[in-house]
C-alpha positions in Angstrom: 24.1 -10.0 95.2 25.9 -13.2 94.4 24.8 -13.1 90.7 26.0 -9.5 90.4 29.4 -10.3 92.0 29.9 -13.2 89.6 29.1 -11.0 86.5 31.6 -8.4 87.5 34.4 -10.9 88.1 33.7 -12.6 84.8 33.7 -9.4 82.8 37.0 -8.4 84.4 38.5 -11.7 83.4 37.2 -11.6 79.8 38.3 -8.1 79.0 41.7 -8.0 77.2 44.4 -5.6 78.3 44.3 -2.1 76.7 46.6 -1.8 73.7 47.8 1.5 72.2 48.3 1.4 68.5 50.8 3.4 66.6 49.3 6.6 65.0 48.5 6.4 61.3 49.3 9.6 59.3 47.6 10.2 56.0 49.0 13.0 53.9 48.4 14.4 50.4 50.0 17.0 48.2 47.8 19.8 46.8 48.0 20.4 43.0 48.1 23.9 41.6 44.9 23.4 39.7 41.9 21.1 40.2 41.7 18.3 37.7 39.1 18.3 35.0 38.4 14.7 35.8 35.6 13.4 37.9 36.9 13.1 41.5 34.9 9.9 42.0 36.3 8.3 38.9 36.6 4.5 39.5 39.9 4.1 37.8 43.7 4.4 38.4 44.9 7.8 37.5 48.5 9.1 37.2 49.1 12.9 37.3 52.1 14.9 36.3 52.4 18.7 36.8 54.5 21.4 35.2 56.7 21.5 38.4 57.8 17.9 37.5 58.4 17.9 33.8 60.0 21.4 33.9 63.1 19.4 35.0 62.8 16.9 32.2 64.2 17.1 28.6 60.9 18.1 27.0 61.1 19.1 23.4 57.5 18.3 22.3 54.2 17.6 24.0 54.5 13.8 24.1 57.6 14.1 26.3 55.5 14.9 29.3 54.4 11.2 29.2 57.8 9.6 29.1 57.9 8.7 32.8 54.3 7.7 33.2 53.9 4.2 34.7 52.5 1.4 32.4 52.7 3.7 29.4 55.2 3.8 26.5 55.7 6.5 23.9 57.0 5.3 20.6 59.3 8.2 19.9 62.2 7.1 17.7 63.9 10.5 17.5 63.3 14.1 18.5 60.6 15.5 16.2 59.1 12.2 15.3 55.6 12.9 13.9 54.5 9.3 14.5 54.9 9.2 18.2 52.2 6.8 19.4 51.3 5.7 22.9 50.7 2.2 24.3 49.7 0.9 27.7 49.5 -2.6 29.2 47.3 -4.7 26.9 47.8 -2.6 23.8 50.7 -2.1 21.4 52.2 0.9 19.6 50.5 -0.1 16.4 47.0 0.0 18.0 46.6 3.7 18.1 42.8 3.6 18.1 42.9 1.9 21.5 43.8 5.1 23.3 42.5 8.7 23.6 44.4 11.9 23.9 42.7 15.2 24.8 43.9 18.7 25.3 41.5 20.9 27.2 38.7 18.6 26.0 39.8 18.8 22.4 40.4 15.4 20.8 43.9 15.0 19.5 43.8 11.3 18.6 43.7 10.4 14.9 41.1 7.7 14.2 41.5 7.6 10.4 43.5 4.4 11.0 44.8 2.0 13.6 48.5 1.8 13.2 51.7 3.8 14.0 51.2 6.2 11.1 48.1 7.6 12.8 49.6 9.3 15.9 47.9 12.0 17.9 48.3 15.5 16.7 50.9 16.5 19.2 51.9 19.6 17.3 48.6 21.3 18.3 50.0 21.7 21.8 52.9 23.8 22.9 54.9 21.9 25.4 55.7 24.9 27.6 51.9 25.7 27.9 51.0 22.3 29.5 50.1 22.7 33.2 49.2 19.1 34.1 48.6 15.8 32.5 46.2 13.1 33.8 46.3 9.5 32.6 43.3 7.3 33.1 44.0 3.6 32.8 41.4 1.1 31.6 38.2 1.2 29.6 35.6 3.6 30.9 33.4 4.2 27.8 30.6 5.6 29.9 32.7 8.8 30.3 34.7 8.6 27.0 34.3 6.9 23.6 35.0 3.2 23.3 38.5 4.0 22.1 39.4 4.4 25.8 39.9 0.7 26.1 43.6 1.2 26.7 44.1 4.6 28.3 42.9 8.2 28.2 45.3 11.1 28.4 43.9 14.4 29.5 46.2 17.4 29.0 45.4 20.7 30.6 47.1 23.8 29.4 47.6 27.0 31.4 46.9 30.7 30.9 49.0 33.6 32.3 48.0 35.6 35.3 50.4 38.4 34.6 52.7 39.5 31.8 55.3 37.0 30.8 57.8 36.5 28.0 60.2 33.7 27.4 62.7 32.5 24.8 64.3 29.1 24.9 66.8 27.4 22.6 67.6 23.7 22.9 70.4 21.8 21.0 70.9 18.1 20.8 73.3 15.7 19.2 73.9 12.0 18.9 76.7 9.8 17.5 75.9 6.9 15.3 78.5 4.3 14.1 77.2 1.3 12.2 77.1 0.0 8.6 79.5 2.6 7.3 77.8 5.5 9.0 80.1 7.2 11.5 78.9 10.8 12.2 77.0 13.0 14.5 73.4 13.9 14.0 72.4 17.3 15.3 69.2 19.3 15.8 67.7 22.4 17.5 64.5 23.5 19.1 63.6 27.2 19.4 60.6 28.4 21.3 59.2 31.8 22.2 56.3 32.7 24.3 54.5 36.0 25.3 51.3 36.3 27.3 49.4 38.6 29.6 46.2 39.0 31.5 44.2 42.2 31.0 41.2 42.2 33.3 39.1 39.1 32.5 41.0 38.6 29.2 44.1 36.4 29.0 46.2 35.5 26.0 49.2 33.4 25.3 51.1 33.3 22.0 53.7 30.7 21.4 56.1 29.8 18.5 57.9 26.5 18.3 60.4 25.3 15.6 62.1 21.9 15.7 64.7 20.9 13.1 66.5 17.7 13.6 68.2 14.9 11.6 68.0 11.5 13.3 69.9 8.3 12.9 69.2 5.8 10.0 66.1 3.8 10.8 66.0 1.2 8.1 68.6 -1.0 6.5 68.3 -3.1 3.4 69.5 -6.7 4.2 70.3 -9.6 2.0 71.6 -13.0 2.9 75.2 -13.6 1.8 75.3 -15.4 -1.6 76.9 -18.8 -1.7 77.3 -18.6 -5.5 80.8 -17.9 -6.8 80.9 -14.7 -8.8 81.8 -14.8 -12.5 83.5 -12.2 -14.7 80.1 -11.5 -16.3 78.5 -10.4 -13.0 78.0 -6.7 -12.3 80.2 -5.5 -9.4 78.2 -4.1 -6.5 79.7 -1.7 -3.9 78.4 0.0 -0.8 77.4 -3.1 1.2 78.8 -4.0 4.6 79.1 -7.5 5.9 77.4 -8.1 9.2 77.7 -11.3 11.3 74.3 -12.1 12.8 75.5 -13.5 16.1 72.4 -15.7 16.7 72.4 -17.2 13.2 76.2 -17.5 13.3 76.0 -19.6 16.5 73.4 -21.8 14.9 75.6 -22.4 11.9 73.7 -20.1 9.6 75.1 -17.5 7.2 75.7 -13.9 8.0 73.9 -11.0 6.4 75.0 -8.1 4.2 73.5 -4.8 5.1 73.3 -1.5 3.2 72.5 1.8 4.8 69.1 3.4 4.0 68.1 7.1 4.4 68.2 8.7 7.8 65.2 10.2 9.6 64.6 13.8 9.1 62.0 15.9 10.9 60.9 19.5 10.8 58.0 20.6 12.9 56.7 24.2 13.1 
């Protein structure tokens, strides 16, 4: 009896006071369509749906990636055919270190590994994209070894009823440098018609972009220190530009001449 009484008293002394923890709430938002990716994929994935980029300025397919974390799209102007992607650890000139798929179809161009070998974005109509999944990191067991940077998986949609849509976008920018002082304008016209007839669905889309972008290249030449003579040929069209960094270091300025502007036409 004495031993039992001691055990009960000791247990009462050793037990800590009851503590009530604050409730933990875990929530998730359902997506309109299940992802085509493996749900047990051991990688970081970012997902964007049509409800999100419907409120963005999307003119072509690569624009649905503009706000993706740790990913940059090299798009110099609207309609740029050399829009490449880069993630942390890769650059815009290493296009072979990333994969872009649309409904399982490879859009990446592996004929080279530089900015001139961008994915074939024109094969996708921007308004047909339902969701975009971005997988970060190399997972060549699921994808080719080019997935060392990131893998972009684009899923398009199909209509569930009759739909028709026409959209016209206009854009402009002002550029004032090296003797160029003007507005550069462009338009994007799209039309879509689709329907579902029993088990058969179809979606027909037309997209036309016409745009003139700002000058992208300038021919530069260091200012000559040689005094001109009467026998020299006069040259016009150049604009003097003070390079602030070199000017602060005591260096000479540069003379810049305007080059051709960027033009794009995508159909």
